[in-house]
N, C-alpha and C positions, 0 to 999 in steps of 0.2 A: 689698747695702747693710746696714748695721748697724741693727737694730731698737732702739727705745727701751729695751726690756728688756735687750738685750745690752749697750748702753752703760751703763745703770744698774749692771749686774752688774760690768762692767769697772771702773767708778769705785769701786764698793763694795770690790772687791778691793784697789785702791790705797789706799783709806782704811783698810781693815783692816790692811794692812802698816804704814802710818803709825801707826795706833793701837798696834800691838804694839811699835813703836820709841819711842813717846812717853815722855818722862821727867817730865812734869808733868801735874797734874790738868786744867789748862786745855786742853791739847792733846787729852787724852782726851775732854773734854766737846765740843770742836769736831768731832772725828771722829765721835763718837756722834750729835751733832746732825745732821750731814750724812747719816750712814748711815740714821738714822731717817726723814728726809725723802725720801731716795732710795728707801727701801722703799715709802713711800706713793705715789710717782710712777712707779715702775718698770712698773706695769701700764697706763700710758697708751699708747694705740696711736700709732704713728708710726715713721718711719724717718729715719736720718741722725744721726750723732754730733753734728755742729754744730747741727742743729735741736733735738736733745734738750738740748744744753748751753744754748742760748739760752732754751728753754722753762723748763728747771729753774732757771736763774739768776734769771729773773723770779719764778718761784714762791718761790724761796728769799728774795729781797728782800722780797716781799709778806708772807711768813710771819714773817720777822724783825721787820718793822715791826708786824704785827698782834699779835705776842707781846710786844712792848715790850722786845726784847733791847737791852741797852745799846749805844751807838755803838761802844765799844771792842770788845765781843764781836762785833758785826756786822762790823766791819772785819776782825777776825781770822778769822771764819768765812768771809767772802767771800775773804779772802786764801788760806785753805786750799783753797777751791773753785777759785780760779784756779791754784793749784799743781797740783792733780790733773788739771785739764783742759788744762794747758799741753803 
């Protein structure tokens, strides 16, 4: 079974690939935002890709709200999250 750290690493790899292909500053920001948050949560103990995804998505939503990220940016960051977890 996949550990949380392994899942975070795999998602980070996907985000880095998207970051290298990004052609605008907003996309770079969204990738960097998710990469930073993944780095913070990759040390959480647990197993299962789906379990990590659900845990991280809730943490992401809570963080976006707490940091006062605009609704448009929240939507785009969550959309990018959905893209890499699909």
